[in-house]
C-alpha positions as CSV (number, residue, x, y, z in Angstrom):
1,V,10.4,-28.3,-15.2
2,C,7.0,-29.8,-14.6
3,S,4.5,-28.7,-12.0
4,S,4.8,-32.0,-10.1
5,D,8.6,-31.4,-9.7
6,L,7.8,-27.9,-8.3
7,S,5.1,-29.3,-6.0
8,I,7.9,-31.3,-4.4
9,V,9.8,-28.1,-3.8
10,K,6.7,-26.6,-2.2
11,V,6.2,-29.6,0.1
12,C,9.9,-29.4,1.1
13,W,9.4,-25.7,1.9
14,D,6.3,-26.5,4.0
15,Q,8.3,-29.1,6.0
16,I,11.2,-26.7,6.6
17,A,8.7,-24.0,7.7
18,K,7.1,-26.5,10.2
19,A,10.4,-27.9,11.5
20,F,11.9,-24.4,12.1
21,P,8.9,-22.1,12.9
22,S,11.3,-19.4,14.3
23,L,12.8,-19.0,10.8
24,K,9.5,-17.5,9.6
25,Q,9.8,-14.7,12.0
26,G,12.1,-11.6,11.9
27,D,14.3,-10.1,9.2
28,S,17.2,-12.5,9.2
29,I,18.7,-13.7,5.9
30,Q,17.4,-17.2,6.7
31,A,13.9,-15.9,7.1
32,A,14.1,-14.0,3.9
33,A,15.5,-17.0,2.1
34,L,12.7,-19.3,3.3
35,K,10.1,-16.8,2.3
36,A,11.7,-16.4,-1.2
37,L,11.9,-20.2,-1.6
38,G,8.2,-20.5,-0.9
39,E,7.1,-17.6,-3.2
40,S,9.5,-18.8,-5.9
41,S,8.1,-22.3,-5.9
42,A,4.5,-21.0,-6.0
43,L,5.4,-18.6,-8.9
44,L,7.2,-21.4,-10.9
45,T,4.4,-23.8,-10.3
46,D,1.9,-21.3,-11.7
47,V,4.1,-20.8,-14.7
48,A,4.6,-24.5,-15.3
49,R,0.8,-25.1,-15.1
50,N,0.1,-22.4,-17.6
51,S,3.1,-22.9,-19.9
52,S,1.0,-24.2,-22.7
53,N,-1.0,-20.9,-23.0
54,L,1.6,-18.5,-21.5
55,L,1.9,-16.5,-24.7
56,D,-1.7,-16.9,-25.9
57,T,-3.6,-13.9,-24.6
58,N,-6.9,-12.4,-25.5
59,A,-8.5,-9.3,-24.1
60,A,-10.8,-11.3,-21.8
61,D,-7.8,-12.9,-20.0
62,L,-6.4,-9.5,-18.9
63,K,-7.1,-8.4,-15.4
64,P,-6.5,-5.1,-13.6
65,I,-3.1,-5.3,-12.0
66,D,-1.6,-2.8,-9.5
67,L,2.0,-2.6,-10.8
68,D,3.3,-0.9,-7.6
69,Q,2.1,-3.9,-5.6
70,V,3.6,-6.4,-8.0
71,A,7.0,-4.5,-8.0
72,D,7.0,-4.5,-4.2
73,A,6.3,-8.2,-4.1
74,V,9.1,-8.8,-6.6
75,G,11.5,-6.7,-4.5
76,E,10.8,-8.8,-1.5
77,L,11.1,-12.1,-3.4
78,M,14.4,-11.0,-4.9
79,K,15.9,-9.6,-1.7
80,V,18.1,-12.6,-1.0
81,R,19.2,-13.1,-4.6
82,I,20.3,-9.5,-5.2
83,R,21.3,-8.4,-1.8
84,A,24.8,-7.6,-3.1
85,C,23.3,-4.8,-5.1
86,N,21.5,-1.7,-3.9
87,V,18.0,-2.0,-5.3
88,E,15.6,0.8,-5.1
89,I,11.9,0.6,-6.2
90,V,10.5,4.0,-7.0
91,H,6.7,4.6,-7.4
92,G,6.0,7.7,-9.4
93,G,3.1,8.8,-7.2
94,G,-0.2,7.0,-6.6
95,H,-1.0,3.5,-8.0
96,H,-0.4,2.4,-11.5
97,W,-3.0,0.1,-12.9
98,V,-2.7,-1.9,-16.1
99,L,-4.5,-4.8,-17.8
100,G,-2.3,-7.9,-17.6
101,H,-1.3,-11.0,-15.8
102,A,0.4,-10.6,-12.4
103,V,2.4,-13.8,-12.7
104,R,3.7,-12.9,-16.2
105,I,4.5,-9.3,-15.1
106,K,6.4,-10.7,-12.1
107,Q,8.4,-13.0,-14.5
108,V,9.4,-10.0,-16.6
109,M,10.5,-7.9,-13.7
110,I,12.5,-10.8,-12.1
111,N,14.3,-11.4,-15.4
112,L,15.1,-7.8,-15.9
113,L,16.5,-7.5,-12.3
114,L,18.6,-10.7,-12.8
115,N,20.0,-9.3,-16.1
116,A,20.9,-6.1,-14.2
117,V,22.7,-8.2,-11.5
118,D,24.6,-10.0,-14.2
119,A,25.6,-6.7,-16.0
120,I,26.9,-5.3,-12.6
121,A,28.8,-8.5,-11.8
122,E,30.5,-8.4,-15.2
123,M,31.6,-4.8,-14.7
124,A,32.1,-4.8,-10.9
125,P,31.8,-1.0,-10.5
126,V,33.9,0.5,-7.7
127,E,30.8,2.2,-6.1
128,G,29.0,-1.1,-6.0
129,G,25.9,-2.3,-7.8
130,K,23.0,0.0,-8.2
131,I,19.6,-1.0,-9.6
132,Q,16.5,1.1,-9.8
133,L,13.0,-0.1,-10.8
134,V,10.8,2.9,-11.5
135,I,7.1,2.9,-12.2
136,S,5.6,6.0,-13.7
137,N,3.0,7.3,-16.2
138,S,4.3,7.5,-19.7
139,V,5.1,11.1,-20.9
140,V,4.3,10.1,-24.5
141,D,0.9,8.6,-23.7
142,P,-0.8,9.2,-20.4
143,K,-2.8,6.0,-20.8
144,Q,0.4,4.0,-20.7
145,V,2.5,3.1,-17.7
146,L,6.3,2.9,-17.9
147,V,8.3,0.3,-15.9
148,A,12.0,1.0,-16.2
149,V,14.8,-1.1,-14.8
150,T,18.2,0.7,-14.8
151,D,21.6,-0.4,-13.6
152,N,25.2,0.8,-13.5
153,G,26.5,-2.4,-15.1
154,I,28.4,-3.0,-18.3
155,G,25.7,-2.1,-20.8
156,L,25.2,-3.3,-24.3
157,N,27.9,-4.1,-26.9
158,H,26.2,-1.6,-29.3
159,P,24.9,1.6,-27.8
160,G,21.4,2.7,-28.8
161,E,18.0,1.2,-28.5
162,R,16.8,-2.4,-29.1
163,T,13.2,-3.4,-29.6
164,E,13.7,-6.7,-31.4
165,F,14.9,-9.8,-29.5
166,A,15.9,-13.1,-31.1
167,A,15.8,-16.4,-29.3
168,F,19.2,-17.9,-28.3
169,A,21.0,-14.6,-28.9
170,T,23.3,-14.1,-25.9
171,T,26.6,-12.6,-24.8
172,K,26.6,-14.9,-21.8
173,K,26.9,-18.3,-23.5
174,L,30.2,-19.1,-21.7
175,R,28.6,-18.3,-18.3
176,G,25.5,-20.5,-18.9
177,G,23.2,-18.0,-20.6
178,Q,20.7,-19.5,-23.0
179,G,19.6,-16.3,-24.8
180,L,15.9,-16.8,-24.0
181,G,15.3,-14.3,-21.2
182,L,14.8,-11.1,-23.1
183,W,13.1,-12.8,-26.0
184,F,10.6,-14.5,-23.7
185,C,10.0,-11.3,-21.7
186,S,9.4,-9.4,-25.0
187,R,6.9,-12.0,-26.0
188,L,5.1,-11.9,-22.7
189,V,4.9,-8.1,-22.7
190,Q,3.6,-8.1,-26.3
191,A,1.0,-10.7,-25.4
192,M,-0.3,-8.2,-22.8
193,G,-0.4,-5.3,-25.3
194,G,2.9,-3.7,-24.2
195,R,6.4,-3.5,-25.6
196,L,9.9,-4.1,-24.3
197,T,12.8,-1.7,-25.1
198,L,16.4,-2.0,-24.2
199,K,18.6,1.1,-24.2
200,S,22.3,1.6,-23.4
């Protein structure tokens, strides 16, 4: 998707917002959907514009990011998409600052939440879907921050921990999965000096 295509989406959002000003008010599903559309188009436009250097990072590119603020923004953005699941965002006391890119961190959080939704849909637990995004200081290294997304979905084929992710490896091929999400997230996280781990 190129940035010009996404600009069209943004213009459409602006027109809808002007035509139905009442939609921007309140907590209705329509208002939340309109807000999510606007924020999504802005986020995707930014990603499209920077796609050529998305994985190229040097220390000078990294900016102080408040992870708690980013997580709350992602929660708002995803409210409509994941409303069938009970999503809880937990801040482990205070603010958690890291050096990184807000847009890239948002992309990772969004992808992990969508994977959680897919895992829940596949298992359809009786108690309903439960997703938790927890931000806390690392117990192993106080200088590091841990962002953990947990769900009560189907889990992995092979229990244990994964730290390596291959492109095009997916268990969701028949349902449209491309196998690029976790690989891409892992690359984004590594480019910012972090690491992605999957545990079942």
